[in-house]
C-alpha positions as CSV (number, residue, x, y, z in Angstrom):
1,M,-7.0,129.3,36.8
2,P,-4.1,128.9,34.1
3,S,-3.8,125.3,32.5
4,A,-0.7,123.2,33.2
5,N,1.0,124.0,29.6
6,A,0.0,128.1,29.9
7,P,3.8,129.7,29.7
8,V,4.7,131.3,33.3
9,E,5.8,135.1,33.5
10,A,9.5,135.7,34.8
11,T,9.4,137.4,38.1
12,P,11.0,141.0,36.7
13,P,13.7,141.2,38.8
14,T,13.7,143.8,42.3
15,G,16.0,146.8,42.2
16,P,18.0,149.1,39.5
17,V,20.0,147.2,37.2
18,I,23.9,147.8,38.2
19,I,26.0,148.2,35.0
20,L,29.4,148.7,34.8
21,V,30.7,150.3,31.3
22,E,34.1,148.7,30.6
23,P,35.4,147.2,33.0
24,Q,38.9,146.3,33.5
25,L,39.4,143.9,35.9
26,G,37.3,140.7,36.5
27,E,38.3,140.9,40.7
28,N,36.9,144.9,40.5
29,I,33.7,143.1,38.7
30,G,33.5,140.1,41.5
31,M,34.5,142.9,44.2
32,V,30.6,144.8,42.5
33,A,28.3,141.7,42.3
34,R,29.5,141.0,46.2
35,A,28.8,144.2,47.2
36,M,25.3,144.2,45.3
37,A,24.6,140.6,46.4
38,N,24.9,142.3,50.3
39,F,22.0,144.7,49.8
40,G,19.8,142.5,47.8
41,L,20.4,143.8,44.5
42,T,20.9,141.0,41.7
43,E,20.8,141.8,37.5
44,L,24.5,143.0,36.9
45,R,25.2,143.8,33.2
46,L,28.8,144.6,31.5
47,V,29.1,146.6,28.4
48,N,32.8,145.4,27.1
49,P,34.6,143.9,30.0
50,R,38.4,144.5,28.7
51,D,39.5,140.5,30.1
52,G,36.2,139.5,28.4
53,W,33.3,137.5,30.1
54,P,33.1,134.7,32.2
55,S,36.2,135.4,34.6
56,E,37.1,133.1,37.3
57,K,38.9,136.1,38.9
58,A,35.1,138.0,39.1
59,R,34.1,134.6,40.9
60,A,36.5,134.4,43.4
61,A,36.6,138.1,44.3
62,A,32.5,137.6,44.6
63,S,32.8,135.4,47.5
64,K,30.0,133.4,47.1
65,A,27.7,135.9,45.4
66,D,27.5,133.1,42.6
67,H,23.6,134.0,41.9
68,V,24.6,137.9,40.5
69,I,27.7,135.9,38.3
70,D,25.5,133.5,37.5
71,A,23.6,136.0,35.9
72,V,25.5,138.4,34.2
73,R,24.6,139.8,30.9
74,V,27.1,141.3,28.4
75,F,26.7,144.3,26.3
76,G,29.1,145.5,23.5
77,D,27.7,148.9,23.8
78,L,25.8,150.6,26.4
79,P,22.8,152.0,24.1
80,S,22.1,148.2,24.2
81,A,22.8,147.7,27.8
82,I,20.1,149.8,28.6
83,A,17.4,149.7,26.2
84,D,14.8,148.1,28.1
85,L,15.4,150.1,31.6
86,N,13.5,153.2,31.8
87,F,14.9,155.7,34.0
88,I,18.6,155.5,34.8
89,F,21.0,157.4,37.2
90,A,24.7,158.0,35.5
91,T,27.1,157.9,38.7
92,T,30.0,160.8,38.7
93,A,32.3,162.4,40.8
94,R,32.8,165.6,38.1
95,E,30.5,168.6,37.2
96,R,28.8,168.0,34.1
97,D,28.0,170.6,31.4
98,G,24.1,169.9,30.4
99,F,20.7,170.4,31.8
100,K,20.4,167.2,34.0
101,P,19.5,167.0,37.7
102,V,22.2,165.9,40.0
103,R,21.2,163.9,43.4
104,G,23.0,162.7,46.4
105,P,22.7,159.4,46.9
106,V,20.0,159.3,49.6
107,E,17.8,161.2,47.6
108,A,18.6,159.3,44.4
109,G,18.1,156.0,46.7
110,R,14.7,157.0,47.0
111,A,13.6,158.1,43.9
112,L,14.9,154.6,42.7
113,R,12.6,153.1,44.9
114,A,9.5,155.0,43.9
115,R,10.1,154.1,40.5
116,C,10.8,150.5,40.9
117,E,6.9,150.4,43.3
118,A,5.5,152.6,40.2
119,G,6.8,149.1,38.1
120,Q,9.4,151.0,36.2
121,R,13.0,148.9,35.3
122,T,15.5,151.1,36.3
123,G,19.8,151.4,36.6
124,I,22.4,153.0,37.4
125,F,25.3,152.9,35.3
126,F,29.4,153.2,36.9
127,G,32.5,154.4,34.6
128,R,35.9,152.9,33.7
129,E,38.2,152.3,36.8
130,R,40.6,155.1,34.9
131,F,38.5,157.6,34.1
132,G,34.7,157.0,34.6
133,L,32.5,158.0,31.7
134,N,32.9,160.1,29.0
135,N,30.4,163.4,28.6
136,D,28.0,161.3,25.8
137,E,27.7,158.3,28.6
138,V,26.3,160.6,30.8
139,G,23.9,162.2,28.6
140,L,22.5,158.9,28.1
141,A,21.3,159.0,31.6
142,D,18.0,160.5,32.9
143,E,20.0,161.8,35.8
144,I,23.2,162.2,37.5
145,V,24.4,161.1,41.0
146,T,27.8,161.7,42.4
147,F,28.5,161.0,46.3
148,P,29.5,163.8,48.7
149,V,33.5,163.4,48.6
150,D,36.6,165.5,49.6
151,P,37.1,167.4,46.1
152,G,40.8,166.7,46.8
153,F,40.4,162.9,46.7
154,A,37.3,162.6,44.8
155,S,37.9,158.7,42.7
156,L,35.9,155.6,44.0
157,N,37.1,152.3,43.6
158,I,34.0,150.9,41.4
159,A,33.0,148.6,43.9
160,Q,33.0,150.9,46.8
161,A,30.5,153.2,44.4
162,V,27.9,150.2,43.7
163,L,28.3,149.6,47.9
164,L,27.1,153.2,48.2
165,M,24.5,153.0,45.6
166,S,23.2,149.3,47.1
167,Y,23.3,151.0,50.6
168,E,21.1,153.7,49.8
169,W,18.6,151.3,47.5
170,M,18.1,148.8,50.3
171,K,17.8,151.7,53.1
172,S,15.4,153.7,50.9
173,G,13.0,150.4,51.8
174,F,12.9,150.6,55.6
175,G,9.4,152.3,56.8
176,D,12.7,153.7,59.6
177,E,16.1,154.4,57.4
178,T,17.5,154.0,60.9
179,R,16.5,150.5,61.2
180,T,19.2,148.0,62.0
181,N,19.5,143.7,61.5
182,F,19.3,143.2,64.8
183,R,19.5,145.2,68.4
184,G,21.6,145.3,71.5
185,P,19.5,143.8,74.4
186,D,16.4,145.8,75.7
187,M,17.4,146.8,79.7
188,E,15.3,148.5,82.1
189,P,16.9,152.0,83.6
190,A,17.7,151.5,87.5
191,T,15.9,152.8,90.0
192,K,17.1,155.5,92.0
193,E,17.4,153.2,94.7
194,E,19.7,150.9,93.1
195,L,22.3,153.5,91.9
196,L,21.8,154.7,95.6
197,G,22.7,151.7,97.1
198,L,26.0,151.4,94.5
199,F,26.9,155.0,96.0
200,D,26.7,153.9,99.1
201,H,28.7,150.5,98.6
202,L,31.0,152.0,96.6
203,E,31.8,154.9,99.3
204,E,31.8,152.4,102.0
205,A,34.8,150.7,100.2
206,L,36.7,153.1,99.4
207,E,36.7,154.7,103.0
208,A,37.9,151.4,104.1
209,R,41.2,151.8,102.0
210,G,41.8,155.0,102.6
211,Y,41.1,156.5,99.1
212,F,39.6,159.9,100.8
213,R,42.3,162.0,101.4
214,P,42.7,164.5,102.7
215,P,39.4,163.9,104.9
216,E,38.5,167.7,104.8
217,K,38.4,166.9,100.6
218,K,35.7,164.0,101.0
219,A,33.0,165.9,100.3
220,K,33.8,166.8,97.1
221,M,35.3,164.0,96.0
222,V,32.3,162.2,96.6
223,D,30.3,164.4,94.6
224,N,32.3,164.1,92.1
225,L,32.4,160.1,92.2
226,R,28.5,160.5,92.1
227,S,28.5,163.1,89.1
228,V,30.8,160.5,87.1
229,L,28.1,157.4,88.0
230,T,25.0,159.4,87.5
231,R,26.2,160.7,83.8
232,A,26.0,157.1,82.5
233,G,22.3,156.3,82.9
234,F,22.6,152.7,84.1
235,A,20.3,149.9,83.7
236,G,19.5,148.0,86.9
237,A,21.7,144.9,85.2
238,E,25.1,147.2,84.8
239,L,24.7,148.2,88.7
240,R,24.6,144.6,89.4
241,V,28.2,144.2,87.5
242,L,29.4,146.8,89.2
243,R,28.8,145.8,92.4
244,G,29.7,143.0,91.7
245,V,33.1,144.4,90.9
246,V,33.4,146.8,94.5
247,T,32.3,143.0,96.5
248,S,35.2,141.5,94.4
249,L,37.6,144.4,95.3
250,D,36.0,144.8,98.6
251,R,37.5,141.4,100.0
252,F,40.9,141.7,98.2
253,T,44.1,142.3,100.0
254,R,47.5,142.3,99.2
255,G,48.6,139.1,101.3
256,S,45.2,137.1,99.7
257,P,44.8,138.5,96.2
258,R,42.1,135.6,95.4
259,G,40.0,136.7,97.8
260,A,39.8,135.9,102.0
261,A,38.1,132.2,100.7
262,Y,41.3,131.8,98.6
263,T,43.4,128.8,100.1
264,R,47.4,129.1,98.9
265,P,48.1,125.2,97.8
266,S,49.8,122.9,100.0
267,G,54.2,123.3,98.5
268,L,53.3,126.6,97.4
269,A,55.4,128.9,99.6
270,A,54.6,132.8,100.0
271,S,56.3,135.3,98.2
272,P,59.1,137.2,99.2
273,S,57.1,140.2,100.1
274,Q,54.6,138.2,102.2
275,R,57.5,136.7,104.2
276,S,58.8,139.6,105.0
277,T,55.6,141.5,105.6
278,G,54.0,138.7,107.4
279,A,50.7,139.5,105.0
280,A,50.3,135.9,104.2
281,E,49.6,134.8,107.7
282,E,48.0,137.7,109.0
283,P,45.9,139.4,105.8
284,D,45.1,142.8,106.4
285,G,41.2,143.1,107.7
286,D,38.4,145.1,106.3
């Protein structure tokens, strides 16, 4: 057991370091911080930010990702910013001369996860808003990551690029990469008895209102209706909602638009069409 005076070792940050090379706008830095926080990354390094640091514009754009902004470290050059890292990706949208492996974001996220789990310190660096990274800077990386964008419009906003890589980093840690943080309700599929009950209920209601016209086409119309309803794969709860709708419509008449149980408040006159047809006094029967 360590003594009370023993130094406490700092827990190394989890996940890759995000490095921005000569970022220009504080707002972009803030949006990068926000994207990182969305996906659990916390360590942001800046190389020669054009407008200096700290930046209130960056803090405002970070939308309360203050823990990322407060921990930002600023470096005078890229070699200094990456000196303590074991493995680095450079992001670029352009093909480069050289012999470096090139990965897509999914594969890069998995590679970073494996190296981090092995205890290595990793990083990803991103270039300037206007023209990205130069060849000398890309040469400092171990590998390149590029995004499958439209070659005719390949430029990404720096925060968008960081968001993509941060997302792939987080997703690579899921046992199931299709996992979501919440799910829709679990519902039991409807039984065939429930589905047939809906068919009968709906057919009866439509028959009463003359839907099946001309009569000789009724069989085909019923077949079409059942085909539509069976494609959806309803849950029992969903069928109960639909039957409630049909029940409500089944009680509807033009003369009594709120159903048979509705009573017009005293003093409220019937509409001219109701007076002319007598529908208000003698609503259609079912």
